[in-house]
N, C-alpha and C positions, 0 to 999 in steps of 0.2 A: 063121210066116209065109213066104208065096209070093214074095214081091217080092225083086227083085234091087237091090242098090247097086252104082252104079258113078262113076267119075269123069266129070264134065260135059266131054262133046265140044262143040266149037265150034258144030257143026253143030245140036246139040241144044236150044242156049241160049234160042231163043225160046219153043220148047215148055216148057222147063222154068222159065222166068220166068214165062210166062201161068200155069203152075200155081201159083206163089208168088202172084201177082196175086190168082187167085181163092180162094186161101184167105184173103186180106186185105180181101174185100170186093168183087172181081170188077171194079171200076173199072179201065178201060184206060189207060195212060200214054201221055203225048203222044211222039212220036218222039224229041224231043231228050231227055226224060227216061230213056226206052229205050237210047237211045247212050249217054249218060253213065254208066248201071249196067253195060252190056254192055264199055264200055271198061274199068272198074275191076274187073270180075268175073275174078278168078283162076281159071282154069278146072280148074288140078291141084290146087287146095284146095276144089272144089266137088262136092257129092254130088247124085245123083239116084235116087231109088228108082223102081223100075221094076216094073209090073206088066204083063207083056207088053210092047207098045207103048205103053202109058198112063204118063205119068209120075205118080206119087202121092206123092211126096215131094222138097223140095229142102233144102238146107243149103249154107251156103258160109261160107268164112274169109277174110279179107284180113291182109296182111303187114303189121302195124301195129308202133308203136314208141310208148311210153306211158310219161310220166314218174312217177316214184315218188318217196317221200319220200326226202330228199337230194339231188334235183336229177338223178338219172340216168337215160336213158330206154332202156328196155330193150325186146327183141322181145315182142309179145303176138299170139296170134291175135284176129283182130276177128270172131266169130261172128256170122252175119248170114243174112238171107233163108231161115229155118228155116220150113218149112210142112210139113204133111201133109194130103192130100185129106180131106174129109169121108166118104168112101166107104171109107177103110183108117185109121178110128181102132180103137184097142185093138188092134192086130196087131202091135205092137212096132216099127214103122218109126222113131217118133222115137227110140226107145231104140238102135236099130241104129245111126242115123245118127250120134247122140252118141257113140256107143260108137267108131266108125270114125274121128271126128273128132278125138278126144281122143286117141286112139292116133296119129294122123296128127300134131297138135301135138307130142307129146312125140317122134317119130322126128326131127322138125325141130329139136330142142333148144330149144324155147320154153317157158319156164317158166310164163306167164299164158295164159290165155283169158278174154277179155271179152265181154261183149254188153250189148245194150238189151232188155228184154222187152216184148213186147206183151202177155203174161199172167204175171205175176211168180209166180205159183203154179208154174208149169210147172217153172223150173230149178234150185229148190233141190235137189230128188231127184239132180241131176248134178253138185253140189257147188258151184254159184255162189252167191255170197252178195253182198247188196245192199252196195256200197262207196262210193258217192256218191250226192248229190242233184241235183236241180236246183230253182230257183225261178222263177215266174213274176210279174210285177207288172203293175198296170193303175194308173198314176199319173196323179192328177188334178191336170194342171199348173195348174188355174186357183186351187187352193187350197194348192198345196205349194211350197215356195220352196226354193232350195239356198243353203247357207252354204259357200262354196270356200275352200281352203286359199291361202295367199300363193304367188305364181308365176303363177297362172292368168291373170292379165291380160298376162303376157309372150308368150303363145303365137300364133300365128298361125293361123287355119282357114280353109281353103278347100274348095270344092266340088272333085270333081274324077271324071272317068267313072271308074269303079269298075276296068274293065279296064286303063286306063292307069296306075293305080299299084298294081296288083295286087302286084308284084315288091317294092315297099316296105312295102306293108301285111304281105305274107308275112314280111318281115325283123322287123317288129315282133312279129307272131305268134311267131315262133321264138324271139325272145328272151325272151317269158313262157313258153314250156313248161315250162322245168326249175324256174320257181318255183313251179309249183301242181301237185302230184301230179294224176293221171288225164287230163291234157292230152295230146293225139295229136300227135306230130311227123309235119307232114304230108308224106307221099311224093308224087313227081311224081303229077299227075293229081287229088290230093285238094285242090289250092290253089283248084279249082273248086268244091268242096263248097257253098260258102256263095256263090257267085256265078250260081248258077241263078236264072232270073228268067223262067219261064213263068207264063203266065194263072194258073195253079194255085198258084203261089208267090205271085203278087201280091195273089191274092182280092180284086179291086177298088181296090186301091191303084194307087201309081205304079209304074213301073219301080224297079228298085235304083238307089240313091243312094249316094254315098259322100263323106264330109268329111274331111280328113285334117288333124291337129295337126301343126304345124311348130315348132321350136324356132329362131330367129334364131342363127346363129355358129355351126351344127353343121356336119357333115360333107359336107352337099350342094354340087351345083356352084355354087350362087348364095348359099351360105353359110347354106343351112337344112337343118333334120334332121327327117325324119318321127318323130314320137314316139307317135304313135297315130293310130287311124282309128275311123271309126262307120261301118256299112253299114246303111242304112234304107229303108224306103218311107213315103209320105205317101197318105192315105186322106181325102179332102174328105168333110164331112158339114156339115148345117146344122140347127140346131134353131130354137124360138121364139125365144130368146135371142140367136139369132147362131150363128157358127162352132163347130163340135164336132168337128174334125178329129182324125184319129189319126195320130200317128207309130208304127210297126211297127217296133221295132229288131230288126236281123238278126244284127249282130254289133258288139263293141265291144271294142278292146283298147289300152292304152296302157302306157307304160314307167314311168310316175312318177304321183303324185298329181296335180300340176299338169296334165298333160295328160290324165287321167282325169277330172277336174273339168270341164276346160273343154269337152270333147266332150259331157258329160251336161248342163251348162247350155246348150250349143248346141241339144240336143234339147229341153230345155225352153222355148226361146225362139221356135220356128218358129213364123211366122205362121199363124193361122186354124187352129190346133190348141188341144185340150183336154186330150189325154191321151196318155201313153206306154205302149205295149204291148210287153211283151218275154216271151218264153217260154222263154227258157234263158240264166237267170242263174246265178251261184254262189251257195250259201248265204250268204255271207259277203261279198256284193257291197258294195264300199265305198261306193257311191253313198248306201247305206242310212243310213250315218253323217253325210251331208250334207242331208239330207231335214229340211224343218220339221215335217211331220205325218207319221209313219210309219203310222198307221190308214187314211190315205187314199192309200196305195200299193198296196192290193189284193194282196197277197202270198199265193202259196200255194206248197208245197213238193211235189215229186213224187219217186218213186223214179227212178234214172236207169241208172247204169252197175253191172254185176255183173261180180264177179271171180270166178275160178276157178284155184286154184295148181295147175297140171299137174306141176310138179315142186316140193316143198314146200322141199327145200334149197337150192335153185338160187334160188327167188324170195325167199326170207328172206334170202339173202346179199345180193342184188340192192339191198336200200335200205338206209338208216341209220336209225338209233334216236335218240330225244330224251334219253334218258337211257341210261346204262350198265345192262345188264342182263345176266343169265346164268340161263337157264331152260330146263326140259326139257319139251317138249310130248309128250302121248300124243295122236297125231292118228288118227282114224277117217276111212277114205275107201274106202268098199266098191265104189265105180263105178271107180276107180284105184288099187289096191289096192297098188301099189308106192310110195304116199305113207304107208302105214299103219306104225304104230309110233312108238317115240320118236326124238324130235330135239332135239338140245341147240343153242339158240340163245344165242351171245353177240354182242354188239353194242354200239354206242355213236354218236354223231355221225359219227364218221370211219369207219365201216366195221363189217362183221359175218362171222361164221362161223358156218354151220349143218350140222351131222354128224348121223348116227345115232350112238346112244347106248345102252347097256344101265342105263345109270344111273335111279334112281327119277324117276317124271316128277311134276311140279310142277303141271301143269295137264291136263286133259283137254279136249280139244273136237274138232270135225269140220273138214274141210276148209273146209266151207262158213263157218264161223265166222271161220279165218284169212282167207278172200277177204274177208270182211266188214270186217275191221280192217285189212285189209293197206295200203290207202292211207292210214289215219290219220285217216278221216272218223267211224269209229265206235270206240270204247273197248272193250276187251276187259273192263272192269269193267262197262260197261252190260251186255254180253252175260252177264256172269256173273250180273247181277242179274236177268236172264232166265231163268235156268237152263241157258244155251247153252253156258257156260263152266264147269267143275268145279274148283273150286281142291283141290288134293291136299297142297300143302304153305303154310301159314299164311303171308300176306303175298304170295304168288306172284301175285295177281290185280293187286293194287296196283303191283308192281313192274312186271310184263308190260305193264299198260295204260299206265304213264307212258311205257315206252320206246316201245310202238307208237304213241301217240297224236302226231299231226303237230304240230310246233312251229310250223308256218308257216301258209299258207293252206289252205282247208277243199278237199279234192278236187273237180274239177269236169270233166265231159266237155263241150268246146265246141260240139260239133256231134254229131249222129246218124250212123249208118253202117247 
């Protein structure tokens, strides 16, 4: 390989970003979109591959905090903007960038790296395992009804300018982060990720709208407390039978079932619409237990967050486990060989230890399978049934699977990066 890897200089950002855009289809970004990503780019965590004065590869990482089973929020590298120019395939550019990036993540003391994959086939060989899914829905609101829980009618809903209520909505979001593995604790600047409202984001729909749910008698200055919000757009359409408008849901968070149901009921009841479209819901979205006809909700599931354990011991110590377990893993990790070998994990709902050991192994697996199971959305038993985890001590799969599997909500990434 004749290319040179170097940290991204601020003066090179536009060339670097243009190379990334070209690899993803070549469509130019609007000025405000470029500015958004340029502001968030951490140049010291970004890599450019250069062939002379030509940029032929890009990779970056964000300084993230992600929730894990047990509610702890741990540091993680959010890997993003990975591309290789079509002129430089099969020259080891991607491998060299992944090597440098994971070495950097380790040097920073971060035990996890996470990403969303444009092509899932790519990242398994670098130790990333599929840890969470997202669900899309197209709900026919002319045929589907909601059955809401007690207390729903006690809430007050009101329209608000999305920017004016951003702080209170972010407070609701922050309360939700420890409750569900895989959520990102939004650092400064990232509160704007769901507020972008260019023509491309609208896709012919209205500007971004927001409705907040308030509980009277809460902590607000007027005796109310914001306990949920929904951000959405509406798109007008008409057919032979009348209005066929669409509600495009961008984000919905609520701190309790009543607020959650009240916001969904509001979306169902918007005048002149016949469909709700949502592209990023958790696979255990609670609204699915309120609908009258699940078959008319147009559900589809897609892969989403991939997790890589950069430091096996630190990562496994950072989360808790549903049931007491004491298990020795034989870990394979050729790309990050410092993880290879035997690790004894002892944990329960209160905490865990994970240290190297010379004891006989109970289970054998690669770091990719550990990443897949890490957030508790995929059981080790399922991976064992696929032949991806090998049982060396009878009963070890069942014991470890029970401990690893999340006791609460399914892991979910609320927005891309």
